[in-house]
N, C-alpha and C positions, 0 to 999 in steps of 0.2 A: 401439025398438032402436037406430036411428042415433044418437040423443042419448046413449044409454047408452054406445055405443062411443066417441063423442067424448070423453066424460068420462073413460073409462079411459085413453085416449091421453094426455090432459093430465096425469092423475095419474102416469102412467108417466114422462112427460117431467120432471115435477117431481122425482120420485124420482132420476132420473139426474143432474139438475142438482145436487141436494143431495149426491149421491155425489161428483161432480166437485169441489164446494167442499170436501168433507171431505178429498179427496186433496190439494188445493192447500194447505189448512191444515196437513196433516201434513208436506208437503214443505217449507213455510215454516219449520216448527218444526225440521226436520232441518238446514236450511241457516242457521238462526239469523236469518231474515229477519222484519222486521216485517210484520204482516198487510197484504197488498196492495202490498208493496214490489216494485219492479222489480228482478229479480235482476241484470240487466246493469248498472244504475246502482249497485247495492250493490257489485258487483265492481269497478267503476271507482273507487268511493270508497275501496276498499282499496289501490288501486294506489299512491297517494302514500306510504302507510305502508310498503308493501313496498319501494318504491324507496328510501326513507330507510334502511331496514334494510340493503338491498343496498349503498348508498353507505357506510354505517358499516363494513360488512364489508370493502369494498374499501380504505377508509382504513386499517383495522387491518393488512391484508395489506401495503399500501404502507409503513406505518410499520415493520413487521418487516423488510421488504426493505432499507429505508434504514438501519435499525439494523445490519443485517448488513454493509452496505457500509461504514458508518462504522467498524465494528469491524475488518473484514478488509481494507478498502480496495477501492475500486471497480475492477472488473476492466477494464483498458484493453487494447485490441488490441495485440499485440506483433508487430513486424516479424520474421518468421521468419529473415530474413537479417541481423538486427542482430548485429554482433560482440559477443562476450562482454564485451570491455573496456568497451563502451558501456553495459553493464548495471551496471557499478560506478560509484561516485561518489567522485571525488578532489577534495577541497576545499583551497583555499589557507588556511593557518593560521599562527599564531605562538605559540611557547611563552611564556606569561606567568608561569608558576611551575613550578619543578621541584624535586624532593627525592628522596632515596635511599629506596627501598622498605625499610621496617624489617625485613622478613622474607625478603628475596630478594637474594642477592649480586649478581645480574646486572641487576636491574631498577631503572629510574628511574620515578617517578610524575610525571606532568605535568598541568598545566592548560593547555589549548590554545584560543586564541581563533580560531574558524572563522567569525566573523561571525554567529554565532547568538545567541539570547537569553542563554545562559549558556555559559561555557567547558566544553569537553569534558575529562573526566578520562581519561587514557590511560596505560597502562604500557608501557614499551619496554625491551628487553634491550640497552641501549647503554652500560652502565657501563664496558665494556672499550674503548670507542671514543671516548667524549666525556667530558670533565670536567663537573662540575655547573655550573661557570661558563660553559662553552661551550653548554650546553643553554639557559640563560636567554636569551630573546629570539630564539631560532633560528626562522627562517622555514622552512616545510616544507609537504609535502602530507599530508593525512589521508585515509585510506580511510574514508569516513564512513557507508557503509550496510552495515556488518558488525554481526552480533549482538554485544551486550555479553557480555563473558566475565570471570569471576573469575580473576585472576592472583595467586595466593598471598594471597587475602583482599582484593585490591584490584579493584574493578569497572572494567574498561577498555571505553570506548565508542568503539571503532575502533582503528586502528593507523596509525603513521607510515610513510611510504614511504622506503625507503633503497636504495642501490645497493651491491653488494658484489663484491669480487674476492679471489682467493687469492694471497697473497704467495709468493715463492720459498721462504721458510722454512716454508711451510705454514700460517702464521697468516693471519687474514682482515682485510682492510681494508674498512671500512664508512663510507659517507657519505650524508647526507641528499640526496634529490632535491629541489632547492630551486626555488621559483617565483621569477621575476624581481621586483625591488624594486617595480615599478609595479603588480603584480597585486594587486587588492583582496582583503582577507580575506573568505572565504566564496565566492569565485569557484569555479565548477565547471570543472575541466579538460576540454578537448576534445581530439580526436585528429585530426591532419592527414589530410585525405582520407577520414575516416570520418563516418558520420551523427552528429548531435548525441546526446549521452548521454541515455538514458532509464533512469535508475537503478531497479533492482528493489528490492523491500523487503528488509530484513535477513533475514527468514525465507526468502525465495526465494533470496537469495544463499547462505545456509547450506545450504539443501536441494539446490540445484543445484551446490554447490561451485564457484561462479563464480571466486572469487579464485584457487583452486588451478588451475583450468582456464586462467587467463590467465598464470600465472607463467612458463611456458616461452617465451612471446612477449614478455615484458617485459625489455628490456635497454637499457643505455646505448649510444649509437653512438660513432663516433670523435670526435664533438664533445662527448661527455659528456652529451648530451641524452637524457632519458628517452623511450623509444619502445615501441610495441607492434607487433610484426611490421613494423617500419620506420616506423610512423606516429608522429610526434613528439607528445609531451605538450605541449599549448599552453594559454597564457592570453592574455588580451587584450593583455598587455604583452610577450609573447614566449614562447619555449620554457622548459621546466623542465629543470634540469641538476644533475648532481653536480659537485663541485668539480674532481675530477681522474680519476675512474674511467671508463675507456673499455671498452666491451664487457663491462661487469659485469652480473650478474643483478640484477633489482629485486625487492624483497620487503618 
């Protein structure tokens, strides 16, 4: 009897071992593991592939973000105390070509060199104030971060800055606000006592109506110098001035 009992125990142990092996094989099949493979090692082998996929995903997201920045412009922190005039861009320019707008009685069309790759085309309502000959070679300031606008079929990329006053007879006198002779083409005007300009995009200028917001503060002083709330329009060669208009509005 003792021998018989011992035999039964061995047989029972064998049966349990076989069952355990069957369970392991079943589990390996479910986990797609090779027979006898270490599941920890197999998982580690998958990590490099998962990491590669994650890196690819991150690169795609970064590329999308960069594309968005390139399209819309990288958002830079804006000083909340920055005066509106410093969000506009006034460039030194010179008219290299001018002609009469064929479809508008008051407009000239101009090509203006602002020190950029190509001249800017701008339309100005100055035919009542300047002859075509006077327009040629005229040095001036261009508001260069305004949205392009179609003016009677002519696309205008900015505007020229002038000073104006009303005469006794009710007519209007208009003069260019001119940079000094030594100011290089393309130089961006600064404002005495104010922070350096940090020009907004044309879309932001349009949306926030920045030029209109600055108009009430833009006037010539008693020296005919262009100012914003008393801060003089400056270049490296000196202030920008109208020829004779004192206390005139600038637009």
